[in-house]
ZAMARGU-4260 file (C-alpha; in steps of 0.2 Angstrom, whole numbers, plus 5000, padded with zeros to 4 digits):
<rodrens>
0) 4879/5163/4890 | 4890/5164/4905 | 4901/5150/4909 | 4899/5142/4926 | 4915/5143/4936
5) 4920/5126/4943 | 4933/5121/4955 | 4940/5106/4964 | 4936/5102/4982 | 4951/5095/4992
10) 4950/5083/5006 | 4963/5076/5018 | 4960/5057/5021 | 4964/5047/5036 | 4983/5048/5040
15) 4994/5034/5045 | 5012/5032/5051 | 5025/5026/5038 | 5040/5025/5050 | 5048/5032/5066
20) 5062/5045/5065 | 5079/5047/5073 | 5084/5063/5082 | 5091/5071/5067 | 5075/5069/5057
25) 5072/5067/5038 | 5083/5074/5024 | 5071/5069/5010 | 5057/5058/5004 | 5058/5054/4985
30) 5048/5043/4974 | 5055/5025/4970 | 5041/5019/4958 | 5023/5015/4961 | 5018/5014/4980
35) 5037/5015/4985 | 5047/5030/4992 | 5065/5032/4998 | 5067/5040/5015 | 5084/5048/5018
40) 5087/5051/5036 | 5098/5064/5043 | 5110/5052/5051 | 5117/5039/5039 | 5102/5028/5033
45) 5092/5026/5017 | 5077/5016/5018 | 5064/5011/5004 | 5046/5008/5010 | 5031/5001/5002
50) 5018/5015/5007 | 5002/5005/5007 | 5009/4992/5019 | 5020/5004/5029 | 5034/4991/5028
55) 5053/4993/5023 | 5058/4984/5008 | 5077/4988/5010 | 5089/4998/5021 | 5107/5004/5018
60) 5118/5014/5029 | 5135/5023/5026 | 5150/5021/5038 | 5149/5030/5055 | 5163/5042/5049
65) 5153/5047/5034 | 5137/5058/5032 | 5124/5059/5018 | 5124/5076/5010 | 5108/5075/5000
70) 5093/5064/4998 | 5094/5048/4989 | 5085/5046/4972 | 5079/5032/4961 | 5084/5031/4943
75) 5069/5022/4935 | 5079/5020/4919 | 5092/5008/4927 | 5082/5003/4942 | 5096/5010/4953
80) 5097/5021/4968 | 5109/5035/4969 | 5115/5045/4985 | 5129/5057/4989 | 5139/5057/5005
85) 5153/5068/5011 | 5147/5081/4997 | 5158/5073/4983 | 5156/5054/4984 | 5142/5045/4973
90) 5135/5028/4978 | 5125/5018/4966 | 5116/5002/4970 | 5101/4991/4967 | 5088/4982/4978
95) 5098/4966/4979 | 5114/4974/4986 | 5116/4972/5004 | 5132/4981/5009 | 5133/4999/5003
100) 5152/4999/5005 | 5153/4985/4991 | 5143/4995/4978 | 5148/5007/4964 | 5158/5022/4971
105) 5163/5038/4961 | 5172/5053/4969 | 5169/5069/4960 | 5179/5085/4958 | 5166/5097/4966
110) 5153/5097/4980 | 5135/5092/4975 | 5120/5101/4981 | 5106/5090/4974 | 5102/5076/4962
115) 5085/5078/4952 | 5076/5064/4943 | 5063/5066/4929 | 5052/5051/4922 | 5062/5041/4908
120) 5077/5054/4909 | 5094/5053/4916 | 5096/5060/4933 | 5103/5078/4934 | 5116/5083/4946
125) 5116/5101/4953 | 5133/5106/4960 | 5134/5119/4974 | 5142/5132/4963 | 5127/5131/4951
130) 5133/5119/4937 | 5122/5105/4930 | 5128/5089/4923 | 5119/5073/4918 | 5123/5058/4929
135) 5130/5047/4915 | 5141/5061/4908 | 5149/5063/4926 | 5151/5044/4928 | 5161/5043/4911
140) 5174/5055/4919 | 5171/5058/4937 | 5186/5070/4939 | 5181/5082/4925 | 5182/5100/4929
145) 5166/5108/4935 | 5165/5127/4932 | 5157/5139/4944 | 5141/5149/4939 | 5138/5158/4955
150) 5147/5172/4962 | 5157/5172/4979 | 5146/5170/4994 | 5131/5166/4984 | 5122/5150/4990
155) 5108/5139/4984 | 5092/5139/4995 | 5081/5128/4984 | 5081/5118/4968 | 5069/5108/4957
160) 5067/5101/4940 | 5054/5099/4927 | 5051/5096/4908 | 5048/5111/4897 | 5045/5108/4878
165) 5052/5091/4879 | 5069/5097/4887 | 5073/5095/4905 | 5075/5111/4915 | 5084/5113/4932
170) 5079/5128/4942 | 5087/5134/4959 | 5085/5150/4970 | 5101/5158/4977 | 5104/5171/4991
175) 5117/5183/4993 | 5117/5198/5005 | 5098/5197/5007 | 5095/5197/4988 | 5087/5182/4979
180) 5090/5176/4961 | 5082/5162/4951 | 5093/5152/4939 | 5086/5141/4926 | 5096/5130/4915
185) 5088/5122/4900 | 5097/5106/4893 | 5097/5101/4875 | 5102/5114/4871 | 5111/5122/4886
190) 5103/5139/4889 | 5105/5149/4905 | 5092/5161/4912 | 5094/5172/4927 | 5080/5182/4936
195) 5080/5193/4951 | 5066/5190/4964 | 5056/5205/4970 | 5057/5205/4989 | 5045/5219/4991
200) 5044/5226/5009 | 5061/5228/5018 | 5058/5214/5031 | 5048/5202/5019 | 5059/5188/5012
205) 5054/5172/5003 | 5054/5156/5014 | 5048/5142/5003 | 5047/5139/4984 | 5038/5128/4973
210) 5037/5127/4954 | 5023/5119/4943 | 5020/5117/4924 | 5003/5123/4921 | 4993/5126/4905
215) 4998/5144/4905 | 5017/5139/4907 | 5029/5137/4921 | 5025/5146/4937 | 5035/5149/4952
220) 5026/5151/4968 | 5035/5159/4984 | 5028/5159/5002 | 5035/5175/5010 | 5038/5178/5029
225) 5023/5190/5029 | 5011/5175/5025 | 5008/5180/5007 | 5010/5168/4992 | 5015/5176/4976
230) 5016/5168/4959 | 5029/5172/4946 | 5027/5166/4928 | 5043/5161/4919 | 5047/5163/4901
235) 5061/5152/4895 | 5059/5154/4876 | 5074/5165/4872 | 5088/5156/4863 | 5102/5164/4873
240) 5105/5170/4890 | 5100/5188/4892 | 5104/5201/4905 | 5097/5199/4922 | 5078/5201/4923
245) 5066/5205/4937 | 5052/5192/4939 | 5035/5201/4940 | 5025/5194/4954 | 5006/5194/4958
250) 4998/5190/4974 | 4990/5173/4974 | 4984/5170/4992 | 4985/5180/5008 | 4986/5168/5023
255) 4980/5172/5040 | 4992/5183/5050 | 5003/5176/5063 | 5010/5186/5078 | 5027/5179/5076
260) 5037/5179/5060 | 5036/5163/5050 | 5052/5153/5049 | 5049/5134/5046 | 5036/5133/5032
265) 5034/5123/5016 | 5022/5125/5001 | 5017/5112/4988 | 5006/5113/4973 | 4992/5100/4972
270) 4984/5105/4956 | 4981/5121/4947 | 4969/5128/4960 | 4975/5120/4976 | 4991/5122/4987
275) 4996/5114/5003 | 5004/5125/5016 | 5014/5119/5032 | 5019/5130/5046 | 5006/5144/5044
280) 4991/5147/5054 | 4975/5142/5045 | 4964/5154/5055 | 4966/5171/5064 | 4956/5164/5078
285) 4968/5149/5080 | 4986/5155/5077 | 4993/5137/5077 | 5008/5137/5066 | 5011/5118/5067
290) 4997/5113/5055 | 4994/5108/5037 | 4981/5117/5027 | 4975/5116/5009 | 4969/5132/5001
295) 4959/5135/4985 | 4968/5149/4976 | 4954/5152/4964 | 4941/5156/4978 | 4954/5161/4992
300) 4945/5148/5003 | 4952/5135/5016 | 4948/5117/5011 | 4955/5106/5024 | 4967/5107/5038
305) 4976/5096/5051 | 4985/5102/5067 | 5001/5093/5073 | 5003/5095/5092 | 5020/5087/5092
310) 5027/5101/5081 | 5033/5100/5063 | 5049/5105/5056 | 5044/5114/5040 | 5046/5099/5028
315) 5033/5093/5016 | 5034/5081/5001 | 5020/5074/4989 | 5020/5058/4979 | 5005/5049/4971
320) 4991/5058/4980 | 4999/5057/4997 | 5008/5071/5008 | 5023/5066/5018 | 5025/5076/5034
325) 5038/5073/5048 | 5032/5079/5065 | 5037/5073/5082 | 5046/5057/5081 | 5036/5049/5066
330) 5034/5052/5047 | 5016/5053/5043 | 5007/5050/5027 | 4991/5059/5023 | 4982/5054/5007
335) 4972/5068/4999 | 4959/5070/4985 | 4953/5084/4974 | 4936/5082/4967 | 4926/5092/4955
340) 4913/5103/4963 | 4904/5120/4960 | 4907/5137/4968 | 4893/5134/4980 | 4902/5118/4987
345) 4918/5128/4988 | 4910/5141/4999 | 4901/5128/5009 | 4884/5132/5004 | 4880/5117/4994
350) 4866/5106/5002 | 4874/5090/5008 | 4865/5073/5008 | 4868/5072/5027 | 4876/5087/5036
355) 4882/5077/5050 | 4895/5068/5039 | 4905/5084/5040 | 4911/5080/5057 | 4918/5063/5051
360) 4936/5062/5046 | 4939/5054/5029 | 4946/5037/5027 | 4957/5027/5015 | 4948/5017/5002
365) 4959/5001/5002 | 4951/4994/4986 | 4955/5010/4976 | 4973/5011/4983 | 4977/4992/4980
370) 4967/4988/4964 | 4963/5005/4956 | 4946/5013/4952 | 4938/4998/4944 | 4940/4987/4959
375) 4935/5002/4970 | 4917/4999/4964 | 4919/4981/4971 | 4907/4967/4968 | 4888/4971/4968
380) 4882/4972/4986 | 4868/4961/4992 | 4850/4968/4989 | 4848/4969/5007 | 4862/4982/5008
385) 4860/4991/4991 | 4866/5009/4993 | 4857/5023/4985 | 4866/5034/4972 | 4865/5052/4977
390) 4853/5062/4966 | 4845/5046/4959 | 4826/5046/4956 | 4815/5032/4958 | 4800/5029/4946
395) 4787/5041/4950 | 4773/5028/4950 | 4782/5016/4961 | 4785/5031/4973 | 4767/5035/4974
400) 4762/5017/4977 | 4775/5015/4991 | 4768/5018/5008 | 4781/5020/5022 | 4775/5018/5040
405) 4782/5029/5053 | 4790/5014/5062 | 4800/5009/5046 | 4807/5026/5042 | 4826/5026/5043
410) 4835/5036/5056 | 4847/5050/5053 | 4865/5048/5056 | 4865/5057/5073 | 4850/5046/5078
415) 4858/5030/5073 | 4874/5035/5082 | 4865/5038/5097 | 4855/5022/5095 | 4871/5011/5094
420) 4878/5018/5109 | 4863/5015/5121 | 4851/5004/5112 | 4848/4985/5113 | 4855/4973/5100
425) 4838/4970/5093 | 4834/4989/5090 | 4852/4991/5083 | 4849/4977/5071 | 4832/4984/5065
430) 4837/5002/5063 | 4854/4999/5056 | 4847/4987/5042 | 4835/5001/5037 | 4848/5014/5038
435) 4860/5005/5027 | 4847/5002/5014 | 4845/5021/5012 | 4863/5026/5013 | 4870/5037/5000
440) 4885/5030/4991 | 4895/5046/4991 | 4899/5046/5009 | 4895/5028/5014 | 4912/5022/5018
445) 4914/5037/5030 | 4898/5033/5040 | 4900/5014/5040 | 4918/5016/5047 | 4912/5027/5061
450) 4897/5015/5065 | 4908/5000/5066 | 4921/5009/5077 | 4908/5014/5089 | 4900/4997/5090
455) 4917/4989/5093 | 4921/5001/5106 | 4905/4997/5115 | 4909/4979/5114 | 4926/4982/5122
460) 4918/4991/5137 | 4902/4981/5139 | 4907/4962/5140 | 4890/4955/5137 | 4886/4966/5122
465) 4891/4959/5105 | 4879/4964/5091 | 4885/4950/5079 | 4871/4953/5066 | 4874/4972/5065
470) 4893/4969/5063 | 4889/4956/5049 | 4878/4969/5040 | 4892/4982/5040 | 4904/4969/5033
475) 4893/4964/5019 | 4893/4981/5013 | 4911/4978/5007 | 4917/4995/5013 | 4927/4991/5028
480) 4945/4986/5030 | 4956/4982/5044 | 4964/4999/5045 | 4947/5007/5046 | 4942/4997/5061
485) 4957/4988/5069 | 4948/4982/5084 | 4934/4972/5075 | 4945/4956/5072 | 4951/4957/5090
490) 4934/4957/5097 | 4929/4943/5085 | 4944/4933/5091 | 4939/4936/5109 | 4921/4930/5105
495) 4927/4916/5095 | 4915/4921/5081 | 4921/4910/5066 | 4909/4917/5054 | 4914/4935/5057
500) 4932/4930/5056 | 4929/4921/5039 | 4921/4937/5032 | 4935/4948/5038 | 4948/4936/5030
505) 4938/4937/5014 | 4936/4956/5013 | 4951/4964/5022 | 4967/4965/5011 | 4977/4973/5025
510) 4977/4961/5040 | 4993/4961/5050 | 5002/4944/5050 | 5000/4943/5069 | 4981/4943/5068
515) 4982/4930/5053 | 4992/4918/5064 | 4980/4922/5079 | 4966/4916/5068 | 4975/4901/5062
520) 4979/4896/5080 | 4961/4897/5084 | 4955/4887/5069 | 4967/4873/5073 | 4964/4872/5092
525) 4944/4872/5091 | 4936/4855/5094 | 4926/4847/5080 | 4911/4847/5092 | 4912/4866/5094
530) 4913/4868/5075 | 4897/4858/5072 | 4888/4872/5082 | 4894/4886/5071 | 4888/4892/5054
535) 4901/4896/5040 | 4900/4898/5021 | 4906/4881/5015 | 4907/4886/4997 | 4914/4872/4986
540) 4924/4863/4999 | 4913/4848/5000 | 4917/4844/4982 | 4935/4839/4985 | 4935/4836/5004
545) 4932/4817/5007 | 4930/4813/5026 | 4933/4796/5034 | 4916/4790/5040 | 4922/4775/5050
550) 4926/4777/5068 | 4940/4764/5067 | 4950/4776/5056 | 4947/4791/5066 | 4964/4790/5073
555) 4980/4789/5063 | 4988/4771/5063 | 5005/4775/5070 | 5019/4761/5069 | 5027/4757/5086
560) 5042/4768/5088 | 5055/4763/5101 | 5067/4776/5107 | 5064/4787/5092 | 5068/4773/5080
565) 5057/4767/5066 | 5061/4755/5052 | 5050/4765/5040 | 5062/4780/5041 | 5077/4769/5035
570) 5068/4763/5019 | 5078/4765/5003 | 5078/4782/4995 | 5072/4777/4978 | 5053/4778/4977
575) 5042/4779/4962 | 5025/4786/4960 | 5016/4770/4965 | 5026/4768/4981 | 5023/4786/4986
580) 5004/4783/4984 | 5006/4768/4995 | 5014/4779/5008 | 5000/4791/5007 | 4985/4780/5006
585) 4985/4763/5014 | 4968/4758/5008 | 4968/4767/4991 | 4958/4782/4996 | 4964/4798/5003
590) 4953/4806/5017 | 4954/4823/5024 | 4962/4824/5041 | 4950/4839/5046 | 4931/4842/5046
595) 4922/4852/5032 | 4920/4868/5042 | 4938/4868/5048 | 4944/4865/5030 | 4934/4881/5025
600) 4942/4891/5039 | 4960/4885/5035 | 4957/4889/5017 | 4954/4907/5021 | 4971/4908/5030
605) 4979/4900/5014 | 4971/4914/5003 | 4976/4928/5015 | 4990/4941/5010 | 5006/4940/5020
610) 5024/4944/5020 | 5036/4930/5024 | 5047/4941/5034 | 5033/4946/5046 | 5024/4929/5046
615) 5038/4917/5051 | 5040/4924/5069 | 5022/4922/5073 | 5021/4904/5065 | 5033/4899/5078
620) 5020/4901/5091 | 5010/4886/5085 | 5011/4870/5095 | 5018/4854/5087 | 5000/4846/5086
625) 4994/4861/5078 | 5008/4861/5065 | 5006/4843/5062 | 4987/4844/5059 | 4990/4859/5047
630) 5003/4850/5038 | 4992/4835/5036 | 4979/4846/5028 | 4991/4854/5017 | 4997/4837/5011
635) 4979/4832/5008 | 4976/4847/4997 | 4992/4845/4987 | 4987/4826/4984 | 4970/4831/4978
640) 4977/4845/4967 | 4989/4833/4959 | 4975/4821/4955 | 4967/4833/4943 | 4974/4837/4926
645) 4974/4856/4928 | 4982/4855/4946 | 4968/4865/4954 | 4953/4863/4965 | 4935/4868/4961
650) 4928/4884/4968 | 4932/4903/4969 | 4939/4902/4987 | 4950/4887/4985 | 4969/4888/4987
655) 4981/4886/4972 | 4995/4873/4972 | 5008/4887/4974 | 4999/4894/4989 | 4999/4876/4997
660) 5017/4873/4993 | 5022/4890/5000 | 5013/4887/5017 | 5021/4870/5018 | 5038/4878/5016
665) 5034/4891/5029 | 5029/4879/5042 | 5044/4868/5039 | 5055/4884/5040 | 5047/4889/5056
670) 5047/4872/5064 | 5060/4861/5056 | 5070/4856/5071 | 5055/4853/5081 | 5047/4842/5068
675) 5063/4832/5066 | 5063/4828/5084 | 5044/4825/5086 | 5039/4807/5085 | 5022/4811/5079
680) 5028/4821/5064 | 5042/4809/5057 | 5030/4799/5047 | 5022/4814/5040 | 5038/4822/5035
685) 5043/4805/5027 | 5027/4804/5017 | 5029/4822/5011 | 5047/4819/5006 | 5043/4804/4996
690) 5028/4811/4988 | 5037/4827/4983 | 5051/4817/4976 | 5039/4806/4966 | 5032/4822/4959
695) 5049/4829/4954 | 5053/4812/4945 | 5036/4812/4936 | 5039/4830/4930 | 5056/4825/4924
700) 5049/4811/4914 | 5037/4823/4906 | 5051/4835/4901 | 5059/4820/4892 | 5043/4816/4883
705) 5042/4835/4878 | 5059/4834/4871 | 5055/4819/4861 | 5039/4826/4854 | 5049/4842/4849
710) 5061/4831/4839 | 5046/4822/4831 | 5040/4839/4825 | 5056/4843/4817 | 5056/4827/4807
715) 5051/4830/4788 | 5034/4822/4786 | 5033/4808/4773 | 5023/4811/4757 | 5006/4804/4759
720) 5001/4791/4746 | 4982/4796/4748 | 4978/4779/4756 | 4971/4777/4773 | 4985/4771/4785
725) 4989/4770/4804 | 5006/4775/4810 | 5012/4769/4827 | 5026/4780/4835 | 5036/4771/4849
730) 5046/4782/4861 | 5061/4773/4870
</rodrens>
């Protein structure tokens, strides 16, 4: 039987900007662990970014008189960064180091071309004259003599490293007088190989190189100025360096012709059947060179492409399923996927569930990116919005018995998009509900993101249009994130839609800190009478929130303060647990300072993700009454948590004691001077101080008891006489 040939379909997902670029551009982008990259700029700066958050984790700069010579790398064995400046000077530092000038420095005897890293291996240093050394061997004797391998006027154009047979291999291509050679040094044992590259036609020269380790062995791919990609298999199994060999080449892919000769290009291998090409036209009809294209080398077909109107500089990097492309004044990250498919799908002849989906740009699945494949499945959607698996078949008997009226038949994607742009809210709710029930899971996220974007855009242009029910239906599918529809929360804030904001805070893992603080400000400023009119999910809040029912206790009993002086503030410092309790509760019962619905909304803020660096500036926008109210609620939560043995509150959406303490610290950091000067906050700060101190004293006493119990365990047990007895242990 003939075996069906299968391939992978490649897709480019929604791009995002990692950082801005200086005039010089980027020297390199290297991996620094999971979801982290090192960006080395052409000027003097090295910055580590967390890719999913697009936030810098650390930045280091060399002196103004110095210049970085090659991209910085990350040594995963020692958790250190390594960079070279002024060709010979090595700098090694860690995340906690602040000043690069105070870090480890080593001056070598020869100029360095590049540093290469391999997983769980010592970094390899390639010198400009072709020698290769391990980093630890260099650091043991920095001024050791470095022999030259290359001939005079022979320069390195490209280099890379990989593992072959359990040994690291460094490969680099050199040029001299228009001739190109490939060198390969295999370490442990040290074996040199030299190959000559076939340049073919007179004006055809290699521009970009990439090496990959495949099932058939090591393969070098070269993109030539003619637009042809050639592959050259390498054999490194000889035990000694042989005489120069000519690498046999075979045509892998012929790209569309370009009127001008190619210059700034780059090529990367995505898998065994896909390559990414930058700087080459993807079509003869559109000779745009500043574009990124993905090609299937098995079937010679174009899979995906993206144009860069701002222009590109022929640089391309790949890490963890993401392509990094500097263009214009930014460094763009483009995630990609390679999915198993048939030949018919590669050629574009496979029948799709909905042909209109082809026009939709793909998007990032945040659940997959942050939590992996298992979380990408997410919790079970509600029966109202259960999505249909592609190709699934219902029971034949139930299909016959089901009668669908013409009015209840779901609309196609084009029809639903037209409906949400022009239809009424009632019609949109009706058709969208039926459309979501019959939506295929394979492309659901793409469609839901587009529908939400169009709905929100209409809300911004038509002031009186706000399809709250339709937006809630889209949110309950659990396939949206902030990055897919950034304006959704802004519209909900303008409309003061608290239930919508609650859903967004529960489901979006990528909300910016500015929006989190905007929601907090809204939740603290709304009146209780307005909150009574809204509907929110209360969850288990009612089980631990005790409200003061008497009207006489609706307002705080504040002691008369004259000229900022209060005798309470001058009480003695020693305070035991009982005194602290008396400070917090005058009548023996702690009551919540906010209503149930406000407590629910504030809990969603406490459970949201944030970075302290970016959150603190926005917290300073809160007014003093808002800060005091929020602190009173946090004080109440902490008191209730300390009442329980497990120091936790019931329910899935309840904040932990660590989250409560973190937010108390954040508020105090942001408003400490204001709170000290504010009269209405002094008593609260005093209560917090005494209660926390009593907790510290209580836990110190527990530590003493723990030590005593451990000593008791070390005592030799007395022999039992077999009779019943009662022993009393006294701890002094």
